[in-house]
N, C-alpha and C positions, 0 to 999 in steps of 0.2 A: 411770525417770520417778518423780517424787513424787507420790504420789496423794493426800496431805493438801493439802487447799484451803480458804482463809478462806472465810467466809460470803458476803463480796462476789465472790471468784472463783466459787463455786458459783452464786450468782446468774447471771452473766455467762453460763456454761455453759448454764444453764437457758434464757437468752434465745436461744442460737445452737440448743439442742435442739429450741425450740417455734416456729422459723420467722423469728425476727428476722433481720434483715440487718444486719451492720456496717459502716457508712460512715464515711469522714473528710470533714470539712469544715474547711477550713483547718489548725489544728493541733489539732482536736477530733475526738472519736471518738464516735458515736452508735449504739446498737441502734435500727433503723427496723422498725416491722410497720403498716401501714396508716397510721393517725392517730397512733399510739402512738411516742414518741420518748424514749429514757433515755441520758443521757448516761454515758460511761465513760472513765475515766482512763487514760493511755498506760501508767502504771506497772503498772495492773491486767493490761492486756494483756501487758505484758512479764513480769511474774510467771507469767500463764497459759502463756507459750512456754516460760519457763526450766523451768517442772514438766512439760512434755511434754504439757499439755491442748489448746494451741493449734498449730497451725502456721502461720508466715508464709509464704505462696506467693512465687514470683518476680513475680508482678504487684503485689505489696504487700497483697495481702488477708490477713485472717485466717480461718481454719477450724478446726474440731475436728479434732486430730490423729487419724489412722487407728488409732493405738495405743490412744489415749483412748476412741474410739467403741467399739472391742473391749473394752478394760476395763468400759465401763460395760455392755455386752451381757453379759459375765461376770458381772457385779455384780447384774444384773436377772433373770439367768436362775434359773428355780426349780428347774433340774436341779442346780447348783451344791452343792445339799446331800443329793442323792440319789446314791446309787452306780450307776454304768452298769452294765449287764449285758449280755454279747455273746454 
């Protein structure tokens, strides 16, 4: 997984992490949450899939990949800098 994302790709991940739903209307994609709507280009979604951040489901939906979610948890965990003692 390539972890380096562009600002636009990070924005898309942020939309998904904050509860936006990704929908397709005709040949266009949008992030939708309540009355808010933000267009996203298919090439951005494809780049996120190729970098491992998004998974494309059998139903044709996009979602954050399990691997990416785990990576985000590791990056946000305060224990990553503290040694663990058993």
